[in-house]
N, C-alpha and C positions, 0 to 999 in steps of 0.2 A: 878466475882460477878454475882449472879443470882437473877433476880427480878421475883417473883412469881406473876402472874397476876390473878389467879383464886381465890383470897381470898374474903370471904363474907364480905360485908360492911354494910348492913342495915338489921336487922331482926325485924319482927313484931310478937308479941304474938297472938295466935289464940283466938278469942273472940266468944262466943256463938252467933249464928245467923249471923255472918259475913262470907261472902263468898269471899275467895281470897287466892291465893297461895303465896309462897315466891316470893317477887319481887326483881329483880336485876336492878340496874341502868346502868349496863354495865361497861366496863373498859375504862377509859380515859388514854391513854398512853401520858406521858409528856416527851418531849425532851428538855433538857437544855444543856448548854455548856459554853466554855470559849475560848476567843481568836479569831483571824481572820487571816487565812493563814496557811502556813505549819509549822510555829513556829521554823524553823531552823535559827540559827545565830541571828542577831540583831532583837530585837523588836523595831519598830519605836516609839511606845508609851512608851515603857520602857526607851528608850534613852531620850525621852522628859522628863520623870520623873527624870532621873539621872541629866539631865541638870538643871532642876528646883532646884534640891538639890545641885547644885554647882559643879558637876563633869565637867571636861574638856573633850574634845573629845578624846584625847589619852587614858584617863582612861576608858571612856565608851567603846571604841572599844576593848580595852584589856580585858574587862569583857566579852563581847559577843563572842570574837574570841580569847580565851585563848591560849597563846604560840606564837602568831604571833608577828612579828616585823614590824617596819615602814621602808618603803623604798620610792624611787622616780622613776618615769618614765618620759620620755620626752613627746613631743607633738605627741601623737599617733593618727593616723586617725582611725575613726570608721565608719562603714556603717550600717545604720538602714533601715530595710525593711518597708516602709510606706504603700505600696499597693501591693497586689499580685493577679495575674490572674483576672484582671478586664477588662471590655470591653473598657472603655475610661477614660482618666484623663484629667485635665486641668493643664497647667503649665504657670506661668506668672511672670512678674516682672515689677516694676514701671519704670525701666531704661533699656537701651539696654542690650541684652543678647548675649551670644555666645553659639552655639550648635555644637557638634562634634560627629562623629560616633566612637570615640575612636581610630581611625587610622589616615587617611589622610584628610578625609572630615571635614572641619570646615567652618561654616557660621555664619554671624551676623543675629540677629533677633531683630526686633524693640520692644519697650515697649508694653506691653499688655498681654492678656491671650489667650492661644492657646489650642484647643482641640486636643488630640492625641490618635489615635487608634492603632491597631496592625500594620498598614503599616508604622507608624512613619513618616508620610508625613507632612512637614512644608513649609510654603510659604516664602522660602528664595531666590528664583530667582529674577532677576531684574524686571521681569514683574509680580511678585507676585504669580507665579505658584508654585505648591507644588513640593517638592523634598523629596524622601524617604531616610531615614537614615538607612535603612536595619533592623538590629536586635538590634541596640543600639543607643541611643541618649543621650548625656551628656549635661545638661544645666548648664551654669555658668552665674551669674549676679554679676559682681565685685562691683557695687556701691549700691546694695540694696539686701534684702533677696529675695529668690525665693519663689513662692507660689505654692503649690500643692492643687488643689481643694479648693482654697481660704485660706488655712492655710500656714503661712510663715515659712521658714526654712533657717538657715545659710548653707553655704557650697554649694555643687552641688547636682543636682538631676539627677539620671541616670534612664532613661526609657528603659526597656528591653522588647522585643517582642518575643513571640514564634510562631508568625504567626496568632494566634487567640485571645490572650489576652496580656495585658501588666502588668508589675510589675515595681515599682518605689523604688529606693534606695537613701537615703540621705547620702552623704559622707561629713564628717566634722571633725574638730579637737576635740579631746577627751574632753577638758575642755569647749569648746563651746557647745558640746553635753550635758555636765553636767548642763549647765545653763538652759536647757529645762527639765532636769530630776529631779533635787533636789526639785524645787517647785511643781512638779507633784507628788512627793512621800511624801514630808513633808510640812505642811503648812508654808508659809514664815513668819508668825507671831511667830513661835516657837523661843525659845532661840537660840542664835547664836551657842552655843556648840552642840545643837541637829542638827542644819543644817550642821555644819562642820562634825559631825559624819556621817550624811547622805551622804555628798559629798565624803568623803574618802571611805565609803562602796560602793557607786555607782561607783566610779572611779575604785576601785579594781575589782568589779564584771565585769565591762565592759572590762577591759584589760584581765581578765581571760577567757572571752568568745570570744575573737577574733578568727576568723576562716579563715585564709588566703586562704584555698582551696575552700571556698564557695563564692557565689556572694554577701552575706551580713553577718553581724556579729550578729546583735541584732534585736529583735522585739520591737516596741514602746509601749508594753502593759505589764501587770503583768506576762506574760510568761517570760519576761526578766525584763525590767524596764519601767515604764511609762515615755514617752517622749512626751512633748507637743509642741516642737518647740519654735519659737520666742514668741508666745502669752503667753506662760507659764512663761517667765522670769520675775524675780522680783529683785529689788536692793539688798534686804537682802540675798537672796539665791545666787545671783551673788557674793556677798562679801564672803559668805561661801566657794564658789568654789575657789576664788582667794586667800583666807587666807590659804587654804590647797593645793595650786597649786602643782600638780604632786605627792602628797602623796598617797601611797598605802600601803596595808598590805601585808607582805611577809611571806611565810612558806617554809622552806627548799629550799631557793633560787628562788622560784617561787611566782608570785603574787597570793595571796589567793583568793579562790572562796567565796566571802563574801555574801552568801545568807542572805536575810532579809525578814521580813514580818511585817504586820501592828501591830499585837497584839499577844503575846504569851499566854495570859491567866494566867500568873504567873510563868511559867517555860518554857524555850526554849527546843527544841527537838533535839536529835542527828540525824545526816543525815541518818545513816543506819536504824534508826527506822522510820523516815518519808518516806523513799524510800527503802523498802526492797530489798536486793540484792546489795545495794550500799556498796562499801568498806568504812569502818569507816574512817572518816577524823578527826584527833586529835583536830583541832581547831573548829570543828562544833559538839561539844558535848553539852549535856544538862546542863544548868546553871540556877540558880534561877533568877527570873525577878520580884522583888517586886514592882517596880514602874509601872508595866503594869496596875495597878489599875486605872491609869489616863484614860485608854482607854474606850471609850463608848461601846466597844465590849469585855471588860474584862470578863464580864458575859453576856450571852444572853439567850433568851427564857423567859418564857416557851412557847413551842409550843405544843398544845394538838391535839390528833387524836384518833380515835377509833382503836381497834385492827384490824378491817376489813379494814379500809381506809389505815392505815399504811402498812399493808401487801400488799395491792394493789399497793401502791407507790413503794414498794420494789420488786414487781414482784413475790410475794409469793402466793402459790396456796390456802392457808387456813388462817383464822384469827390467830393472834399471841396469844399463851397461856402464854409463859414465855420467858425471854431473859437472856442469859449468855454472859457476856462481859469480854474480856481479854485486859489488858492494858500494855503499856511499862512503863519504869521508869519515863517518863515525863507525865504519866497519859493519854496519847493519846490512843485511842482505836485501838488495833491491829486487832481484829476480834470480830464478834458478832455471837453467835449461837441463831437462832430463833427457839424455840420449838413451833410447830404449833398445832392447835386444832385437826388436822388430825392425829397427832402422829409423823409426820415427823420432822426432825431437819435439818435446812438449815443454812449454814455458809456464812457469808459475811465479807469481809475486812472492816475495819473502813473507809477507803478511799471510798470504793464503797457505803457504807451506807450514808456517808456525801454527796457524789455527788447526790445520788438518792433523798435525802431529802433536798437538797440545804442548807446544814449546813455550817457555817462559818469556821469550823475547825473539826479535828478528835478528839478533846477533848470534848466529849459529853457524856451524860448519858440518859438512857431511863428508866423512872420511871412509876409508875402506880397509878392511883386513882380508888378505887373500892367502890361501894355503893350498898347495897341491903336492902330489908325490909322483915320481916317475913310474911307480908300480904299486898295486894294492897288495902284492905278494912277493916275497923274496925267500930264497932257500937259505938255510942257516949257513953263515959264512959269507954270504953275499952282501953287497953294499946298496944303500939307497940314498939318493940325493934329495935334499929338502930345501925348498926355496920359500922364503917368507917375505911378504911385502906389506908395509903399512903406509897407506897413502893419506896424507893430510891428517895424520893421527900421531900423537905423541905418547910415549910411555908404553908402547906395545912390547910384549915379550913372547918368545917362542918357547913352549914347554913340551916336555916329553914324558911319557909314562909307559913303563914296560909291564906287561901283564896286569895284575891287579894292584901294582904298587902305587906310590904317591906321585903326583906331578912334580917335576923338577924343572927349573928354568934352565934352558940351554943358552939363551942369549937375549939381550935387548935388541929390538928391531927398530932402527931409525931409518934405514934405507934397505932396498932389496938385499936379502941375505940368503946365500946358498950354502948348505952344509951337506957333506957327504959322510953318511953314518953307516955303521955296521951293527944293526940291531941283533941282539942275541935271543930275543923272545918277541911275541906279539907286541907291537908298539903303537901307541897313539900319539899324535902330535896335535897341538892346538896353538893358535895365535890369538892372543887376547889382551884386553886391557883390564886392570883391576876393576871389578864391579860388573864385568860382562863375561859371558861364556865364549865370546868370539866365534871363531870357526875352527873346526877340527877334522881330522881324518885318521884312519887307522891303516897300518901296514902289517899284514900277517906274515909271520916267520914260520916256514915249514921245516921240519927236520930234514937233514940230508940222509937219504936212504941209499945204501949200496948193498947189492945182493949178487951172489954167484954160486953155481954148483960146485961143491967140493968133492963130490963123488956121485956115482949113480943113485945112491940112496941118502945123500946128505946135501942139505942146502945151508949155506952160511951167508952172513951179512953183518952190517953194522948200521945203527941209527944214531946220528949225532945232531943235537945232544940227546942223551938218553931221556925219552919221554916217560911221563907217568900215565901211560895209556896203552891200550892193547895193540899188539902187532899181529896181523893175520896174513896168512898166505892163501891165495885163491887160485884155483885151477879152472880153466875153461874146458868143459867136456860137453860135447854134443850141443854146442851153442849156448850153454848156461854156465854161469860162474858159481862155484861152491867153495867154502872154506875147507882146506885140507890140512892146515897146520896153524898152531898158535905159538910161535917161538917165544922162549923166555930169554930176556936180555940180561947180560951180566952187568956189573957196575959200570962198565965202559960203553954200554950200548950194543955190544956184539952178541951174535947168536949163532948157534949150530944146531939145526933141527933135523932129525931123521925124517926123510921123505922120499919114497920111491919116485924118481923123476920120470916123466914121459915126454915125448916130443910134441908138446903143446905149449900154449901161452899160460903164463903165471902172472899174478898181480899181487904185490905186497903193499898192504895199507897200514897206516899208523893213524890211530884216532886222535882227535884234538884233546888237549888236556887243560885248556885254559891258559897255559903259558905258551904253548905252541899250537900252530894250526895243524889240521889234518894233512897227511901227505900220502902219496902213492907212487909206486914205480912199477915197471913191467919187466918181465924176463921171458924171452922166447927161447925155448929149448928145442934143439934140432936133433935128429938122429946122429948126425956127424958129431955133435957135441957129446952125446951120450957114449958113442964109440970111443971118443977121445978120452973119456973118463974111465974107460976100462970095462964097459958093459959087454 
């Protein structure tokens, strides 16, 4: 799909005595999208929707991971990397602890909190002196949770040193780990079926990610699964873990790698599409996700930017002129071709664009709002043509504001729209979507000024509409202009001002008053004209 950005949006008809070229309001690029996350496997909000509609967790999981079967695992230990390459950590417990170097050295440690740096020195000698545990110190507190930097965890904490920094790994039983994962990934107030679905998906993912050859298995963030330790645990999510105790999804004799994300936007994505180069995984294919509509991120945006600012954020060397988008079967963006004002075409992957613009997913669209006018200035009584175009954008409206008044909607814009208007005062136009300022432009309306000699000593004229501003008559004498009269306008904008006329040039000016633009006109008085007036 290619979105053309250089389409005229507001045109203004040329009017006699008006000075102004075609005006462009610029192009506002509008980014909208759907979903939050990679979209592979289960959608957490979609699972919530299915649970609300009465589905049990077995049925929900079978929908998101088609072809998998249910199996069981025993009490598997998992290791979570809580801190990596930091200068110092604190480890503590409310009851006595035991600390070991993983070999022969084992010591008791009293209740409290201890700062630990790369030397792994702890006050475990009888005189309270420090003793270094070398490269590894494993803390165990049998009667209470351990605390790392004030946050409590079940199991043990292993502090590793490379001589300059320390890293900390929390080792604990799989289902105890899940008690800190499920409420961190899905709100505990959700229906039990949704929480049970989350528990099985999280358990399966954790087992599939075990790495015996590494010093840890999982990260406590969205890189793997969010894990909040003891503070995250809730009774309802604990119940979901225990109701599904040991249950996992299996594929071809192995525990399935059950990826999941917050919101799919309405359809999940196949693994090989989300991560090019990945071997297709039969149970991680694209499936419809109708109940993702419950997600607050099912639809997101609009985010507006100019062609120049968006190009800068993407690291492009020239403003964007048009955009070509290629999508996969799940409507995620595979790649974007940016056609630049310089004539160059630059390609970016959908993932790279999403990262650069901080988008929630690769299911996004880039549309355009364009506005222009045939003139920046029109004389009172003249007409202006306005053309508005919304490319790959829904819900755009063209609005108009006269003077300092309020914006009013002229029309909805679903296709190029051209309007011919007769503005009665300075007028601004804008093309926008709710939540964005869109793009705008202004057309100044100058009063119509007519002037003529009524006699050798009398100048008359009319200013329409009557302005709330000064009118001045200037005369050119010896190459310089000077004010020679300040006419008083009547209620209809007419004036008759005494002025001895000479065979020279005159200029009549009307100041701007906020409602109308400034205006001027000229009068050339000749000797023949003065003789004709009876001088």
